[in-house]
N, C-alpha and C positions, 0 to 999 in steps of 0.2 A: 423893481424887485427890491427885496430886503425890507428891514424894519429896523431903525435906530431909535426908536423910542422905548425908553426903559423906566418904568415908574420908579420915582424916588420914595425911600422910605419916609414914613411920617414921623419916626423918632428922631429925637435930637442926637446928633453924633456924639456929643459929650455926656449924653446920661449913660451910666453905668447901672446895670441891673445885678441885685444881690439876692440871692435866695435866702429864706429864712435860716438857715444853717450858718452861713457866712455872717448873718447879722448877730446871731448869738455869741460868736467868737470874740473874746476879748482880746482881739489884737488890732493894733493901730497900725494903720497904712499911711504912707506919704505919696501922694500923687502929684507928679510932675509933667503931666502930659497936657498939652495945650491944643487948641484947634488946628493949627496948622499940621501939627504931628499927625493927628487922627485922619486929617484930609490926605496926608501924603501916604498913609498906610492903606488907604481905601482900595478896593480894586478898580482897576481901569477898564471899562466896559466900551467894546468897539462895536462899530455899526457893521452888521452882517448883510451884505449884498446877495449873496445866494443863500437864501433859506427856504423853507416850503413854498414861498410864493413864487419862487424862480422856476418851478417845475414846468409850466407851459412854454419857457424859453429854451429849456434843454430838449423837450419833447420836439418843438417846431424846428430848432436847430438840427436834430437828429434825423427828421424825416427829410427836410430839404437837402441834408449833406447826401443821404442815402440815394434819392432820386437823383439828385445832379450828379454825383460819382457814378452810380449806374449807367445813366445815359453816356457818360464821357467813356467810361469802360465797353460799352456796347459799340461805340463809335471806333474806338481804338483796335478792338479785337475782330470786327466782322471782316470777311474776307474780301467783301466788295468796296471796301474803304481803302484804296490806294494813295498813299500820300507820299510825295518825295521830301521827307522832313530833314533838316540839317540835325535835328535832335534824334536821339536813339529812340524808337518806340517803346522799346523795353522798358527804359526809364520812365516814360510817361505812364506806361500800364503799372509799374510798380508804384509810382507816387498816387495815381488814381486808387489802387488797392489799399493802400496806406489810409488815404481819406476816406474811404467806405468803412474800413474796419474801426476807424475812430469814430466814426457817426454811428455805427451800430451799439457801441459800447458807452456812448454819452448817457442815455436814459439809466442805466444801471448806476452811474455815480450821481444821480441827481438828488438834492437833498430831500425834495418833498415826495419821493417814491420809496416807501418803506413797507416792510413786513413780507416782502416777496423774495429776499436774496438770502442765499447761504454763503458761508465763507469762501467756498471754493469758486463760485461764480464771481464773488467780488475780486479774488485773486486774479482771476483771468480777465476780468474788465480792466484792471488796473495795467496787467501785463500787455494786454492787445493794445490798449490807448497809448502808453508810454513808448511801448517798442514799435508802434505804426509811427509816431511823432519822431522819434529819434531815427527811424529808417528813412523817412522822408527827408529830413536834414541831412542826413548822410548821402543819398543820393542825390540831391540838388548839389552839395557841394563836391562830390566826387567827379560829376560829370561835368560840373564847371571848370574843373582843372585839369581831367583827363579825358573829356570828351573830344578834343583835336587829335590826341595821340591813338585813341581808341579807334577812330575814324580812319586815321592814317594806316594803322597797323591792325590788319583783321586777323588777330589770332584765335583759332578756333579755342571754344570754352573759357576764354578769357573773361567775357563779360558775364557769363553764367557764374563763373568762380567769385567775381567780384560781387555780383548781386548777392549770392548765397552768403558770403563773407560779411557784408554791409549788413543784412538781416540777423546774421548770427549776432555781430556785435550790439545791435540795437536791443535784442533779446536779452542780452548780457548786462546791458545798461539798465534795463528795466526791471532788473531782479529786486533791488533794493526796495522798491516803492511796491512791488509785488508781495514781498515777505512782510511788509508793514501794513499791508490792507487787512481789514478785518470788517465784520459786521457790528456794530453798536446800536442797539434798540431798533434793529431791522434795517438801518441804513448803512450803504457800503461807504466807509470812510478810511481814511490814512491814520494809522495810531502809532506815531514814533514816540514810543516811550518805553522805559526800562532797558531790556538790552536791545531793542531795536532802535535806539536814540541815534547811534552811529549812522544808520542807514539814510537818516534826513540828510546828513552832510554830503554822503556820497552822492544820492539824487541830486541835491541842490548843485554839487560841482558838475555832474554830467550835464544838467539843464543848463548851466551858466556857460560851459564850454561850447556846447552844440547850438544852442538857440542865440546866444549873446556875443560869444568870441568869435564863432564861426563866420558868421556874414561879415563882422568887422574884419577879420583877417581877409577874407576873399574881396572886399573893398580895397582894402591896403594893398593887396598883391597886385591888384589891376592897375591901380594908380602907379606903385613903384614900377612895374614892368612897362608901363605905357610912357613914363618919364624917361627910364633908362634904353627903352627900345631893344629890351633883351628877350626873346621867346614869345610864344604866345601868350596873349592875356587870358585870365578865365573869362570863360563866356558870360556875359550878362545879358538877361532876357527877363521877360515879364514874371518868371515863375520865382525869381529872387524875391518878390513881394511876400512871398510865403513867409519869410522870416519875420516880416514886421508884425505878425500875428503871435509870435513865439518870443520875439526879443525881450519883451516886458518880463514875461513869466520867468525866463532864465535869470534876468538881472533881480527881479524882487525875490526869487527863491534863495539866491546867492546872499543877498542883504538879510534876508529872514534867518539864515543859518548863521551868520556872523551874530545877529543879536541873540539867538537862543545859545550859542556858545560862549557868550559872554566877550566875544572879541570886539564887539561894538555894543557900547551901552547906550540906550536910550532913556535919558533921564525924566523927560516929559511925558505925559500921558498923553498928550495930542500926538507926538511923533509916532507912538506905539499905534493909537488909532488909525493913522494916515498908513502905516505899514500894513495892517490889517484890511483895510479898504483897497490898497493897492493890490493885496494878494486876490482877493476876491475878483477885482476889475482883471487883473492878468488871466485869471481862469476863464472868465467870461469871453475874453478876446481869443483865447485859444480854442474855444468852443466854436467861434464862428470860422475859424480857419476850415472846417468841415464843409462849410458851404462856399467859401471863397475858392479853396483849391481846384474844384472841377471848373470853375469859370476861369481861373488862371489857364488851367490846361486847355480849355477850348478856345481861349483867345491866342494863345501860343500856337495852336495847330492852326487856326484860322489864319494867323500871320505867315506862318511857314508855307501854307498851301497856296495861297496867292501869290507869295513871292517867288514859289519855285516853279508853278505852271499857271502863268498868267493867261487869260482867256484871251483868245485870237479875236481882233475885230472881224466884222462881217465882211469888209472888204477884202481881207486876206483869206477868208474861205472861200470867196465866189470864184476865183481862177480855178481851183481843184475842181469844182462841179462843172464847170463849163469845158474843161480839158476833158474830162470824164464824158461829156456829151460829145464833144469834137472827136473824140477817139471812136464813139460809137457810129457816128455818121460816116467816118472815113471807112470803117470796117463794112458798113453796109453797102457804101459805092463799090468798094473792092470786090464785093461777093456779087454784086449784080453785073459787073464788068467781067 
């Protein structure tokens, strides 16, 4: 994906072009520029990983994410699927729904798909994609901390209220990126410019806190409570792998926000190029989460099912069958007598 080849101009960078009017002017100029000054003032071109050639990647990830997420949702919601899970099934369903919603919106944000979107659809795409990602992070975090307490105290309506509150917070956090989304030349992009410039920093702060600081905080809390032996530790399971797909995104967006606000200055062009490449790489990794999340949910449910209701061996099931036959024979002999 991407193309880093940019043709270099044939002109000498030290060549200055004058028009005829300037040549006719009887004004003497003194030029003190040198080659190093011109090279420093030249624009810094970065490699673009996610360009028009990455459209198949977006479409493939979207299709696989929708199919895998739909299969997991069907397994979670069908009435005949009886599980004895230590996890709350409602949380698993909401995480799966968030993954499917993100998968549906992936093609709309693809750089190679142009000319088919209006501004309102672009707003909806960013609202749903970022809102679902924030909701998944909040759901995993709250259940890791409050899961044991919620299982111990079955308060009516508490889980429903928490779910509605978490999705509401996720929607509010996604408003900055929604307002900054727009269509440019038929492409659905983010335009943090002008009066919307502050929204970039708000979105970067939200991503950094939820995607980078939250998993580090959960790991730190578990380690601290395990050492001190105070209270239940946050639940650790395979679903925590979800944060690995978003951790780099939160970190790089926070770093990019510092650079754009001039709080952190990158003097070398190579450093700016590396930051731009990492931005595209982090976005590509986040798109992969819509395929990985249903697999993580399926693995979690498989582990919980087999640990909660292990299959009895054949020798353990034989006596009950023999006892039933013995009971029938005793009953028939009793009736004959």
